[in-house]
N, CA, C and O of each residue as an XYZ file, in Angstrom:
348
protein
N      -7.208      0.065      0.346
C      -8.453      0.685      0.837
C      -8.671     -0.231      1.936
O      -8.839      0.214      3.072
N      -8.684     -1.487      1.692
C      -8.753     -2.508      3.148
C      -8.178     -1.691      4.659
O      -8.712     -1.634      5.767
N      -6.947     -1.148      4.183
C      -5.909     -1.092      5.299
C      -6.855      0.106      6.253
O      -6.965      0.282      7.467
N      -7.697      1.089      4.546
C      -7.791      2.177      5.634
C      -9.341      2.133      6.027
O      -9.665      3.233      6.476
N     -10.276      1.337      6.009
C     -11.495      0.785      6.220
C     -10.746      0.235      8.359
O     -11.132      0.591      9.472
N      -9.662     -0.679      7.906
C      -9.649     -1.243      9.516
C      -9.106      0.019     10.115
O      -9.810      0.575     10.958
N      -7.813      0.609      9.758
C      -7.716      1.947     10.982
C      -9.405      2.847     11.110
O      -9.942      3.040     12.201
N      -9.940      3.239      9.943
C     -11.091      3.644     10.329
C     -12.011      2.882     11.376
O     -12.600      3.407     12.321
N     -12.014      2.039     11.152
C     -12.671      1.131     12.619
C     -11.857      1.444     14.078
O     -12.407      1.686     15.152
N     -10.549      1.382     13.849
C      -9.881      1.341     15.570
C     -10.672      2.941     15.845
O     -11.479      3.170     16.746
N     -10.202      3.896     14.836
C     -10.307      5.176     15.521
C     -11.528      5.030     16.103
O     -11.844      4.637     17.226
N     -12.210      5.428     15.110
C     -13.558      5.540     15.475
C     -13.660      4.760     17.001
O     -13.535      5.382     18.056
N     -13.865      3.555     16.935
C     -13.873      3.019     18.023
C     -13.418      3.551     19.296
O     -14.070      3.791     20.313
N     -11.882      3.723     18.995
C     -10.889      4.839     19.877
C     -11.540      6.425     20.366
O     -11.515      6.975     21.466
N     -12.148      6.895     18.972
C     -12.025      8.391     19.130
C     -14.029      8.838     19.674
O     -14.443      9.962     19.956
N     -14.753      7.689     19.654
C     -16.117      8.373     20.314
C     -15.912      6.994     21.608
O     -16.959      6.488     22.010
N     -15.175      6.704     21.925
C     -15.234      5.385     23.136
C     -16.288      4.421     23.493
O     -16.794      4.087     24.564
N     -16.508      3.987     21.944
C     -17.418      2.348     22.132
C     -16.407      1.308     22.360
O     -15.861      0.558     21.550
N     -16.255      1.431     23.780
C     -15.864      0.460     24.070
C     -16.176     -0.927     24.258
O     -15.424     -1.786     24.717
N     -17.588     -1.092     23.784
C     -18.369     -2.272     23.529
C     -18.389     -2.817     22.454
O     -19.044     -3.846     22.286
N     -17.630     -2.211     21.425
C     -17.539     -2.361     20.094
C     -16.054     -3.173     19.578
O     -14.965     -2.654     19.823
N     -16.155     -4.377     18.906
C     -15.026     -4.770     18.794
C     -15.119     -4.467     17.261
O     -16.202     -4.581     16.686
N     -13.699     -3.983     16.429
C     -13.481     -3.743     15.201
C     -14.000     -4.820     14.134
O     -14.120     -4.537     12.942
N     -14.363     -6.357     14.785
C     -14.310     -7.534     14.029
C     -15.495     -7.498     13.356
O     -15.757     -7.868     12.211
N     -16.520     -6.767     14.618
C     -17.786     -6.791     14.327
C     -18.601     -5.744     13.111
O     -19.753     -5.769     12.678
N     -17.624     -4.999     12.859
C     -18.364     -4.257     11.610
C     -17.818     -4.317     10.540
O     -16.646     -4.499     10.211
N     -18.785     -4.143      9.967
C     -18.732     -4.701      8.438
C     -18.333     -2.986      7.523
O     -18.716     -1.856      7.827
N     -17.591     -3.366      6.561
C     -17.372     -2.237      5.768
C     -18.589     -1.050      5.250
O     -18.570      0.180      5.191
N     -19.744     -2.209      4.882
C     -21.281     -1.472      3.972
C     -21.955     -1.309      5.176
O     -22.826     -0.439      5.178
N     -21.741     -2.015      6.335
C     -22.851     -1.343      7.491
C     -23.064      0.289      7.603
O     -22.157      1.120      7.555
N     -24.413      0.544      7.756
C     -24.823      2.071      8.043
C     -23.975      2.071      9.171
O     -23.829      1.229     10.057
N     -23.085      3.899      8.850
C     -22.896      4.112     10.498
C     -24.165      4.922     11.174
O     -24.191      4.729     12.390
N     -25.012      5.608     10.795
C     -25.850      6.254     11.353
C     -26.671      5.740     11.425
O     -26.888      5.267     10.310
N     -27.756      5.325     12.411
C     -28.557      4.992     13.495
C     -28.698      3.512     13.097
O     -29.656      3.129     13.768
N     -28.201      2.352     12.273
C     -28.373      1.229     12.086
C     -26.824      0.624     12.440
O     -26.116      1.236     13.240
N     -26.648      0.161     12.198
C     -24.774     -0.386     12.023
C     -24.403      0.002     13.550
O     -24.683     -0.754     14.479
N     -23.854      1.043     13.704
C     -23.159      1.607     14.137
C     -23.825      2.135     15.345
O     -23.641      1.988     16.553
N     -24.607      2.755     14.663
C     -25.739      3.324     15.499
C     -25.406      4.914     16.137
O     -25.860      5.400     17.172
N     -24.416      5.561     15.102
C     -23.915      6.463     15.331
C     -25.316      7.816     15.385
O     -26.346      7.913     14.718
N     -24.829      8.557     16.320
C     -25.730      9.874     16.345
C     -25.234     11.430     15.631
O     -24.258     11.547     14.891
N     -25.804     12.131     15.890
C     -25.404     13.863     15.194
C     -24.457     13.870     15.950
O     -23.488     13.714     15.208
N     -24.060     13.964     17.097
C     -23.075     14.267     17.924
C     -21.708     13.552     17.558
O     -20.609     14.058     17.334
N     -22.146     12.081     17.565
C     -21.419     11.295     16.803
C     -20.441     11.839     15.941
O     -19.286     12.035     16.322
N     -20.963     12.173     14.444
C     -20.916     12.581     14.033
C     -20.424     14.140     13.489
O     -20.248     14.463     12.314
N     -20.288     14.851     14.490
C     -20.192     15.945     13.854
C     -18.023     15.909     14.921
O     -17.004     16.559     14.686
N     -18.373     14.709     16.081
C     -16.830     14.282     16.398
C     -15.947     13.638     15.403
O     -14.750     13.905     15.297
N     -16.697     12.626     14.547
C     -15.908     12.192     13.479
C     -15.304     13.351     12.051
O     -14.375     13.206     11.256
N     -16.315     14.466     12.221
C     -15.713     15.853     11.363
C     -14.778     16.126     12.277
O     -13.900     16.473     11.487
N     -14.198     16.260     13.518
C     -13.378     17.062     14.309
C     -12.094     15.536     13.808
O     -10.947     15.867     13.506
N     -12.369     14.443     13.794
C     -11.490     13.525     13.593
C     -10.852     13.332     11.638
O      -9.749     13.082     11.152
N     -11.598     13.482     11.313
C     -11.075     13.721      9.515
C     -10.419     14.904      9.693
O      -9.289     14.659      9.272
N     -10.439     15.938     10.028
C      -9.762     16.947      9.851
C      -8.598     16.986     10.782
O      -7.799     17.788     10.297
N      -8.201     16.567     11.726
C      -7.021     16.258     12.668
C      -6.437     15.374     12.044
O      -5.402     15.720     11.475
N      -6.894     13.884     11.921
C      -5.937     13.128     11.078
C      -5.823     13.011      9.126
O      -5.042     12.396      8.401
N      -6.654     13.653      8.914
C      -6.301     13.453      7.556
C      -6.400     14.556      6.705
O      -6.122     14.616      5.507
N      -7.067     15.903      7.868
C      -6.322     17.100      6.729
C      -7.947     17.484      5.703
O      -8.011     18.286      4.771
N      -9.094     16.632      6.253
C     -10.302     16.913      5.577
C     -11.209     17.554      6.023
O     -11.782     17.141      7.031
N     -11.708     19.063      5.241
C     -12.976     19.382      6.170
C     -14.249     19.099      5.004
O     -14.229     19.244      3.782
N     -15.396     18.617      5.960
C     -16.500     18.423      5.446
C     -17.258     19.465      5.938
O     -17.516     19.655      7.126
N     -17.695     20.301      4.773
C     -18.536     21.436      4.812
C     -19.841     21.818      4.815
O     -20.402     22.770      5.359
N     -20.404     20.567      3.841
C     -21.433     20.940      3.685
C     -22.362     19.739      3.799
O     -21.882     18.653      3.472
N     -23.501     19.776      4.174
C     -24.522     18.398      4.316
C     -24.447     17.094      2.853
O     -24.901     15.954      2.960
N     -23.969     17.488      1.956
C     -24.136     16.882      0.906
C     -23.293     15.743      1.061
O     -23.475     14.533      0.930
N     -22.000     16.694      1.481
C     -20.441     15.874      1.943
C     -20.465     14.976      3.172
O     -19.773     13.962      3.264
N     -21.149     15.330      3.937
C     -21.650     14.488      5.078
C     -22.303     13.374      4.861
O     -22.104     12.271      5.369
N     -23.356     13.801      3.833
C     -24.337     12.557      3.593
C     -23.481     11.454      2.830
O     -23.502     10.266      3.155
N     -22.784     11.930      1.864
C     -21.757     11.738      0.919
C     -20.908     10.217      2.184
O     -21.105      9.003      2.233
N     -20.052     11.095      2.932
C     -18.827     10.528      3.350
C     -19.979      9.028      4.711
O     -20.076      7.801      4.701
N     -20.461      9.954      5.456
C     -20.884      8.823      6.497
C     -21.703      7.901      6.187
O     -22.068      7.248      7.165
N     -22.339      7.444      4.755
C     -22.997      6.359      4.565
C     -22.552      5.086      5.005
O     -23.413      4.223      5.179
N     -21.384      4.821      5.211
C     -20.825      3.907      5.957
C     -19.589      3.940      5.522
O     -19.181      4.545      4.530
N     -18.526      2.794      6.824
C     -17.128      2.730      6.492
C     -16.288      2.655      5.336
O     -15.057      2.641      5.351
N     -17.105      2.603      4.234
C     -16.523      2.078      2.932
C     -16.587      3.437      2.257
O     -15.607      3.927      1.695
N     -17.704      3.995      2.327
C     -18.244      5.184      1.549
C     -16.827      6.599      2.270
O     -16.023      7.267      1.620
N     -17.053      6.564      3.635
C     -16.046      6.928      4.665
C     -14.398      6.884      3.710
O     -13.749      7.888      3.416
N     -14.104      5.767      3.449
C     -12.881      6.046      3.339
C     -12.750      6.048      1.871
O     -11.616      6.078      1.394
N     -13.579      6.025      1.251
C     -13.917      6.211     -0.407
C     -13.395      7.848     -0.395
O     -12.475      8.231     -1.118
N     -14.096      8.693      0.494
C     -14.439     10.042      0.733
C     -13.068     10.605      1.284
O     -12.819     11.796      1.099
N     -12.189      9.814      1.940
C     -10.877     10.442      2.734
C     -10.193      9.897      1.235
O      -9.494     10.768      0.718
N     -10.240      9.175      0.798
C      -8.826      8.980     -0.221
C      -9.544      9.600     -1.765
O      -8.964      9.186     -2.769
N     -10.580     10.418     -1.973
C     -10.532     11.613     -3.239
C     -10.125     12.575     -2.610
O      -9.143     13.164     -3.061
N     -10.843     13.116     -1.175
C     -10.578     14.269     -0.760
C      -9.144     14.623     -0.254
O      -8.747     15.780     -0.393
N      -8.298     13.616      0.364
C      -7.148     14.298      0.774
C      -5.746     14.431      0.165
O      -4.677     14.815      0.639
N      -6.367     13.668     -1.898
C      -5.189     14.054     -2.478
C      -5.303     15.409     -2.573
O      -4.363     16.196     -2.467
N      -7.071     15.844     -2.881
C      -7.382     17.136     -3.849
C      -6.909     18.143     -2.236
O      -6.191     19.108     -2.498
N      -7.118     18.039     -1.318
C      -7.295     18.976     -0.476
C      -5.395     19.600      0.349
O      -5.132     20.720      0.786
N      -4.831     18.856      0.304
C      -3.376     18.999      0.785
C      -2.798     19.265     -0.157
O      -1.582     19.450     -0.105
């Protein structure tokens, strides 16, 4: 799971053009929204696209989004759990 978290750090930085963020600064349990990375709703929509494109995972409900986007650790866990189910 640690390798997936590291992969997600770099993908999020690249996909959202967060050029001023260093992957080493991001902690797995930091919140993704408002605090931590400070992502907003537009960023989250872009992450939904990233998850679908790169991992074949669709987030279709608000509850799934809340579960997945709490932190990088929760996002990695969500991917791990749903990637096997949806493929």
